[in-house]
C-alpha positions in Angstrom: 8.4 -61.0 5.3 5.7 -61.9 7.8 6.3 -65.1 9.7 3.4 -67.2 11.1 5.3 -67.7 14.4 5.3 -64.0 14.9 1.5 -64.3 15.5 1.8 -66.9 18.2 4.2 -65.7 20.9 1.8 -66.6 23.7 1.3 -70.1 22.4 5.1 -70.5 22.0 5.6 -69.4 25.6 3.0 -71.9 26.8 4.6 -74.7 24.8 8.0 -73.9 26.3 6.6 -73.8 29.9 4.0 -76.6 29.8 4.6 -78.7 26.7 2.7 -79.0 23.4 -0.7 -80.4 24.4 -1.9 -80.2 20.7 1.1 -82.3 19.5 0.7 -84.8 22.4 -3.1 -85.1 21.7 -2.3 -85.7 18.0 0.2 -88.5 18.8 -2.3 -90.1 21.3 -5.1 -90.0 18.7 -2.8 -91.5 16.0 -1.8 -94.3 18.4 -5.4 -95.0 19.4 -6.5 -95.0 15.7 -3.7 -97.5 14.9 -4.7 -99.8 17.8 -8.3 -99.7 16.8 -7.5 -100.6 13.2 -5.4 -103.5 14.4 -8.2 -104.8 16.6 -10.8 -104.4 13.9 -8.8 -106.3 11.4 -7.7 -109.0 13.8 -4.0 -108.1 13.3 -3.0 -107.1 16.9 0.7 -107.7 17.2 1.7 -110.8 19.1 -1.8 -112.1 19.7 -3.8 -114.6 17.8 -7.3 -113.8 16.6 -9.9 -114.2 19.2 -12.8 -116.6 18.3 -16.2 -114.9 17.6 -18.8 -115.3 20.3 
C-alpha cells in the first residue's frame, strides 16, 4: 500500500529540524480570525463595547 508520507521525506525532515511552519501559520491564522470576529461583533472577552465615534 502506498502511503502519502512516503512522498514527503524532505518535508518531514525539515519539520523535525525546524518545526512545522505550515501548522504554525494555520494556528496563527485561526487565532487572528477568531480575534477579528470578536472585535467585529463587539464580544471581545473581558472588555465592554466601545462607543461608536
